[in-house]
N, C-alpha and C positions, 0 to 999 in steps of 0.2 A: 215791560220794564220792571225791574225788581224794586221793592219798597225799602225805605230806610227804617231800620229797627233802632229804637232809642230806649235803652233801659236805665240810663244814668239819671238820677233824680235832679241833679243840677241842670242837665241839658233839657229835661222836661220843663223845669221852671223857666229857663230861658226861652223856650219855645212858646210857653203860655204868654209871657210878657211880649214876645215878638208878635204873636197873633193879635193880642189886644191892641198893640200899637198900629198894626196894619188895618184893623177894623176902624179904629179912631180916625185914621187917615184916609179911609175908604179906598184902599188899594186892593181891589178885588182880584185882579190878575195875579198879583203876588201871593195873595192868600190861597187861591186855587192851586197855584204851583207848589206852595209849601205843604198844604194839607194832603195833596195827592202824592207828593214825594215820600211822605211818611207811611208807615204801615197803618192800615185802618184802625187797629187797636190804639196806636199812639194818637192818631187824629181824634178818635172818640174821647180819649182821656183828656186831651186839651180842651175840647168842646165842653166837657162836663165841668171844667173849672172856670168857664166864662160866666159873666153876669148874664142874667136873663135877657136883657136888651141886646147883648152881643150874640146870644144864641139865636134870637129872632132875626138878627141881621144875617147870620150865616144861612138860616133856612130860606129867607126871602131872596137873597142875592147869590148864594153860592151852591146850595144843595144840589141843583141839577147838574153841576159840573164836577161834583165830588164822587168818590168811589162809593157805590151803594152799600158796601160791606160796613162802612162806618156806622150806619144806623144799627147794625146787628151787635156791635160792641158797646153801645151806649147803655147806661143804667136804665132801669125801667122808668124812673121818673123823668129823666132828661129825654128819653125816647118819646114818652107820652107828650111832653111839651112840644117837641119837634113835629110829631104827627098832627097835632092840632093846627099847626100853621100850613101844612102841606095840602094842596089840592088833591082830590082822589086819584086823578089820572097820573099825576106825578108820583104819588105814593105807590100806586099799583106798578108803575114801571120800575121803581126801585126794588119792590118786593119780588118781582119776577126774576130779578138778576141774582137773588140770594138762593142758597140751598134750601131744601124743604123745611128742615128743622128751624132755621132762623126765620124763615118766612112765616111759619106757623106760630112761632113765639110772638112775632109782631102782630099778626092777625088776631091772636088770642087776647091781646090788650085792647082791641077795638070794641066799641059798643055794638049792640045788635043793629042799630040804625046805620052806623058807619060801615058795618059788614055788608048790609043790604045795598048800600050805595057803591061800594068798591068792587064787589064780586063781579058784576057785569063788565067791568073794565078789563078783567084778566082774559087772556086767551082761553079757548075752550079746554085745552089740555091742562093748563095750570089751574084753572077753576075747578076742574074735576079732582085734581090732586089735593088742592087746598080744602075743598069741601069734605073730602074723605078724611083728611088729616084732622080737621076740626071736629069731626064726628066722634073721634076717639077720646076717651077720658084723658084729662090733662096729665095724669100721673101714670099713663099706660105706655107700654112699649111702642104702640102704634104712633104715638106723638113724636118719638125720637128716631124712628126707623128711616132709612133712606130707600128710595125707590129704584135707584140706579145700581144694578148688580148684574153679573153675568151668570146665566143659568143655562144648562144644556141637558137634553134628555139622555138617559143612560145608554140608549141603543146607538148613539153616534160614535164614530171612530175619531181618533186623534186628528187625522187628516181633515175630516169634515169640520171639526171644531176650529182648527187653525185657519181654515178658509173663512169661517164665519167671523172670527176675531178680526181678520183683516178688514172687514166691512164696517166695523164699529167706528164711530166718529167721536167718541168721548173716552176719556181715561178717568172719569169721575166715578170710580167704584173701588171696592176693596180688591186687593191683589189676589183674588181667589175665584175659582169657578165652582158654582154650586151644581151638583149633579142631581137631577130630578127623575123620579120614576114616571111612568106613563100617565099617572094622575096628578102630575106636577107637585108631588110631595118630595121634600129634600131628603136624600138618602146618603149623600156623601159630598166630599169636596176634593178639588184638585188645585194645587198651587200652580201658577202660570209657568214657573220655572220647570216644574216636573213635567208639565204638558209639553214644553219645548224639547225636553230631553227624551220623551217617549217616542216609540216607533209609530209611524203613520197608520199602520194597519191594526194597532191595538184599539180595543173598545174601552170606553170610559170606566166601565165596571172593573176592568183589569188593573187600573192604576189609581182609582179613587181611594180616598181615606174615608172609611165608613164610621169613624168615631166622630159623630156629629150630634149636636144638641140643638133643639129649636123650641121657641116659645110662642104662645098665642099672642096676638096683637093687644089683647086686653090685660096681659100680665103687668103687674105693678113694676114701676121703674126700680124700686128698691130690690125686688127679686132679680131683675136683670143685672143690676150692679153687683149683687151678691154672687151671681153666677160667673160674671167676668172675673171677679177677684178670687173666688174659690177655685175655679177650674182653669184659670189663666187663659181665658179665651181671647182670640184675636177678632172674632166675628161671631155673629149669632143670627141665624135665619129666623124670620118672623112669619108665622103662618096664620091662616084664617080658620074658621070653624071646621072646614072640610080638610084641614091640614095642608092646603096648598100654599106654596111660598109666595108672599106678597111684598116682602121687604127684607132688609138686612140692617143690623146694627154692628158697626165696626168699633174696635177698641179706641180709635182716635176720637170717636163721637162721645165716648164715655168719660173722657178727662174732665170736661166741664160739668157733666152730670155728677160725678163723684165729688168735685169741688163744691158744687151747689148743695149737695146733700150734707157734706161735712159742715158747710157754713150754716145751713138751716139747723142742724143738730146743735151746733154751738150757740146759735141765737135762741133756740128753744130752751136751752139749759138756763137761760136768764129771763125766760118769759116773753121773748119776742118772736113773732111769726116771720118777720122779714127785716132786713136792714133798713133803717130810716136815715141813713147817712146823708142822702140828698133830699130828704123831705123837709118841708118848712117846720118851724119849731112847734106850731100848734098840732100838726099831724103827728109829729114825733112824741109830743107830750101825751096825746091820746093813746098811742100805741103802748107807752111805757107805764101808764097809770095803774093798770091791773096788777103788775108785778110790784109796784110801789105799795099798793094797798095790802098785798100779801106780807111785805116786809113790815108795814105798820101794824098788822095783826100780831106779828111776833113781838113787836115792841109793846103792844097793849098787854100781852101776857106778862111781860116783865113788870108793867105798871100795876096790873092786878095783884101780882105777887108782892110788890113793894107796899101797896095799899093794905093788903091783908095783914102784913107783919110790920105795920108802921110803928107800933108800940115797941116792938123788939128792935127795930132799926133805929129808933130814937135813942135806945139804950146803947146800941152798938153801931154808930153811924159809919164805921169803917167798912161795913158790908157793902155800902153804896159804891165804894171804890171798886169792888170786885164785879159788880154787875156788868159793866162794859166789857171786862175781860171774858166773862162767861159767854156773853152775847157774841163777841167776835169769834171765839173758838168754835161756838156752835154753828155760826155762819160758814166758817171754813169747812167744817165737817159735812154740812149740808151740801155745799158746792161739790165737794169730793164725791159724795154718794151719788148726786145727780149726774155728774160727769161719767162715773163708772157705769151706772145703770143705762144711760143713754147710749154709750158706746157698746155695751153688751147687747142691747136691743137691736142696734144697727147691724151688728155682726152675727145676729141670731144666736148668741151665746146664752141668752136668757129667755126661756120659754116656760110653759106651765109645768113641765116635768121637773125642772130644777129650781122652781121658784122658792120652795122651802129651803133648799140648800143655800141659795143666794141670800135669803133673809137671815138664816142662821150665821152665815159667814160675816155679813155686814154688822149684825148685832155683836158677834164675838169680837170683831175688830174694834167696835166702839167700846166694849167692856175693857179690852186690853188697853186701848189708848186712854180711856177715862181713868183706869187704875193707875197708869203711869203718871198722867198729868195731875191726878188728885194727890198722889204721893209727893210730887214736886210742890204742889200748892200747899199741902200741909207743912212741908219743910219750910217754905217761904213764909207762911203765916206765923209759924212758931218763931222764926228768926226775927220777924217784925213785931213779936209780942202781941199778936191778936188773941182775943179771948177764945175759950174753948167752944162756946156756943156759936161764935162767928165762924170758926173753922168747920164745925159740924154742919151748919146750914149751907155754907158755901160749897162744901164738898158734895153734899147730898144733891143740891140744885145742879151742880156741874155734871155729876154722873148721870142723873135722870135725863137731863137735857140732851146729852150726847147719845144715849141709847134711844131716846125718842126720835131724834133726827135720823138715826140709822133705819128705824122702822118706817119712817115716812117715805 
């Protein structure tokens, strides 16, 4: 049965109100019918907006009847809350119905004690896959690869491959056949459509595409992302130390990875390691305090400057009016520089080779911008009849601050 996709904000609000009302009235059957009729992503979004006591109600009374994929779409914090309420056997049954990537993401959130308790509940096959997946570093290609893929030895004929494909009971793989040599190393690919059009007596090496790239399972996810974007890949074989193929990453899997990396880069630019949108206020305050201290340090520099020249400022108090202007412009310049640098690092446009060039460019931009802004500032101060010493100090502070921000 197809799921109902809801993208309209008004409809989402109405559904949240509806779910809250059904929980208050203890109408479990209607709740199950409603949440299962929606796409798992929509159901997860609704659950995230519920009060904690209502989330507990969903877990204790409904979770066994809901689509297991809902738990994969939940935010980390809400998922953690739900996991705490679930018995190990019930949680294991839900995890086994997810794909490997989502299952590993949930298992990675569990404590060591929880993992020890839940691992024996899995089937032998799944336990082996999960243990192997968790052994890979969190930011490695091995963590996001899929184990379901079609591979054929190069010596097979088209007819043999067609017969083998008929025996497959799953369609959960990339729409591609990976051709391996006799040592199980990937040497080419064949699209399923091309295979169907080929003659039965042809061998795979006659029709395969040899333009193939593969990565070790320990390769950092950022390198994988860069390869997909740079070379316009649709799939990427993952190999072990002996170069044998052990998994595959398809472009569909990379969409969330790219989104998460972009989100992390954006959060890092303001001093946050992760989003705290669903965290309680104490935890959010703890996450943000370091960046606030950094901002306070900048304010302290202004304070020291003001204190050092307090005699001069007492004679020309109009300078105090300009300090917030200088501070705000400097903050904007700093944010611009940080955003550009983070983006360049992410796209590998900034490396040791061109570091001096980047520094020279950013400094030059700051000099040009500060010159333009200082000229406008001088003009404005003259129109407002500020004293010469006020204009001199303001412009000097303004220019030095902008150039210093560029070098930071």
